[in-house]
C-alpha positions as CSV (number, residue, x, y, z in Angstrom):
1,M,-0.2,0.0,-0.1
2,P,1.8,3.2,-0.7
3,L,0.5,5.6,1.8
4,V,1.9,3.4,3.9
5,A,5.2,2.9,2.6
6,A,4.9,7.0,2.8
7,L,3.8,7.0,6.5
8,E,6.9,5.0,7.0
9,A,9.5,7.3,4.9
10,E,7.3,11.5,6.0
11,R,9.3,13.2,8.7
12,A,7.0,16.2,9.0
13,P,4.7,16.1,11.5
14,E,2.1,18.1,9.5
15,A,2.6,15.7,6.0
16,W,2.6,12.6,8.6
17,R,-0.5,13.5,10.2
18,E,-2.4,14.3,6.8
19,L,-0.7,10.4,5.6
20,V,-2.3,8.9,8.7
21,A,-5.6,10.9,8.2
22,A,-5.8,9.9,4.2
23,L,-5.2,6.3,5.2
24,A,-8.1,6.4,8.1
25,S,-10.9,7.3,5.8
26,I,-10.4,4.6,3.7
27,D,-12.6,2.3,5.3
28,A,-11.2,-1.2,4.4
29,P,-9.3,-3.7,6.0
30,E,-5.7,-3.4,5.3
31,A,-5.6,0.5,5.6
32,G,-7.2,-0.3,9.5
33,Q,-4.8,-3.1,9.8
34,A,-1.4,-0.7,8.9
35,L,-2.9,1.7,11.2
36,V,-3.2,-0.5,13.8
37,R,0.9,-2.1,13.1
38,L,1.8,1.4,13.8
39,A,0.1,1.9,16.9
40,T,0.9,-0.4,18.4
41,R,4.7,-0.9,17.6
42,K,6.8,1.4,19.8
43,R,9.7,2.2,19.7
44,D,12.3,2.0,21.6
45,L,16.2,1.9,22.9
46,L,16.8,-1.3,20.8
47,R,13.8,-1.2,17.6
48,R,14.4,1.7,15.5
49,S,11.8,1.0,13.8
50,G,8.7,1.9,15.5
51,R,6.4,5.4,16.4
52,S,7.0,7.7,19.7
53,A,3.9,7.7,22.0
54,R,2.8,11.3,20.7
55,E,2.4,9.6,16.8
56,R,0.9,7.0,18.0
57,L,-1.6,9.3,20.0
58,V,-2.1,11.0,16.4
59,I,-3.0,7.9,15.2
60,V,-5.6,7.1,17.7
61,Q,-7.2,10.5,17.5
62,V,-7.7,10.2,13.5
63,L,-9.1,6.9,13.8
64,A,-11.6,8.6,16.7
65,S,-12.8,11.3,13.8
66,A,-12.8,8.8,11.1
67,G,-16.4,7.8,11.9
68,T,-16.2,4.3,9.5
69,A,-15.9,1.5,10.6
70,S,-12.4,0.0,9.4
71,A,-11.2,3.0,12.1
72,R,-14.1,2.2,14.7
73,H,-12.6,-1.8,14.4
74,A,-8.8,-0.3,14.3
75,L,-9.6,1.7,17.7
76,E,-10.9,-1.8,19.3
77,R,-7.7,-3.6,18.1
78,I,-5.6,-1.0,19.6
79,A,-7.6,-0.6,23.1
80,A,-7.2,-4.5,22.8
81,E,-3.7,-5.2,22.7
82,D,-1.6,-1.6,24.1
83,G,-1.3,-1.5,27.7
84,G,-0.5,1.3,28.4
85,E,-1.5,5.3,27.7
86,V,-1.9,4.4,23.7
87,G,-4.5,1.5,24.6
88,E,-6.6,4.1,27.3
89,A,-6.8,6.7,24.8
90,A,-8.5,4.2,22.0
91,R,-10.9,2.9,25.2
92,R,-11.6,6.8,25.8
93,A,-12.1,7.4,21.9
94,L,-14.5,4.2,22.0
95,A,-16.5,5.4,25.3
96,P,-18.9,8.2,23.6
97,R,-19.6,6.3,20.4
98,Y,-20.0,3.0,22.0
99,P,-21.1,3.0,24.9
100,E,-21.4,-0.7,25.8
101,G,-17.6,-1.4,24.7
102,P,-15.4,-3.0,21.7
103,A,-18.0,-5.9,20.2
């Protein structure tokens, strides 16, 4: 998926956010899976790939505002797979729209 490759290479924060928004607007499982992968891959000392907590929180914010079924499913997966602040942000994003919780 060309957007994912562009996301991996992009360094300018505003351009990166726009690419995330473009990917989140695609209501397809592949787009959601790519964003889940980015949002749950933490950057640490031993791994150069991965995203900072700030970038991963941006992904959650963008998914929360996308309003597609694929975005909702991605938020559910992030909420289930990430036990830290990013997972908590995903759970908060799901709460107002889907009070009964993830499906």
